[in-house]
C-alpha positions as CSV (number, residue, x, y, z in Angstrom):
1,M,-0.3,0.3,-0.1
2,Q,1.1,3.3,-0.7
3,I,0.4,6.7,0.9
4,P,0.7,9.6,-1.2
5,G,3.2,12.6,0.3
6,I,1.2,15.2,1.8
7,Q,1.8,18.3,0.2
8,R,-0.6,20.5,2.5
9,S,-2.3,20.4,5.3
10,D,-5.6,22.6,6.6
11,M,-6.3,24.0,9.8
12,Q,-9.9,25.3,10.1
13,Y,-11.7,26.0,13.5
14,F,-14.8,27.7,14.4
15,S,-14.8,29.2,17.9
16,R,-15.6,32.4,20.1
17,P,-13.6,35.9,19.4
18,V,-10.1,34.6,20.2
19,R,-7.2,37.0,21.0
20,H,-4.6,37.6,18.3
21,A,-1.7,36.4,20.9
22,D,-3.8,33.2,21.4
23,L,-4.6,32.7,17.8
24,K,-0.9,33.3,17.2
25,A,0.3,30.8,19.5
26,S,-2.1,27.9,18.5
27,I,-0.9,28.5,14.7
28,R,2.8,28.6,15.7
29,L,2.1,25.3,18.0
30,Y,0.3,23.5,15.4
31,G,3.4,23.8,13.1
32,E,5.8,22.9,15.7
33,R,4.3,19.5,17.5
34,V,1.2,18.5,15.3
35,M,2.8,18.7,11.6
36,P,5.8,17.0,12.8
37,M,4.0,14.2,14.4
38,V,1.8,13.7,11.5
39,Q,4.9,13.8,9.5
40,D,6.2,11.0,11.6
41,M,3.7,8.7,11.5
42,F,3.4,9.1,7.6
43,A,7.3,8.8,6.9
44,D,7.2,5.1,8.3
45,K,4.1,4.2,5.5
46,A,5.5,6.0,2.9
47,T,7.5,4.0,0.3
């Protein structure tokens, strides 16, 4: 089974108004923590 490479990831959410600083922190954490975990999960399966 082949898993195609991930070229893009979309982040979308709906919530109450969020402070700009909190939004920036969420985006930073998504890039620093979530994306590396996803890349690691698929790296083992890619051929």
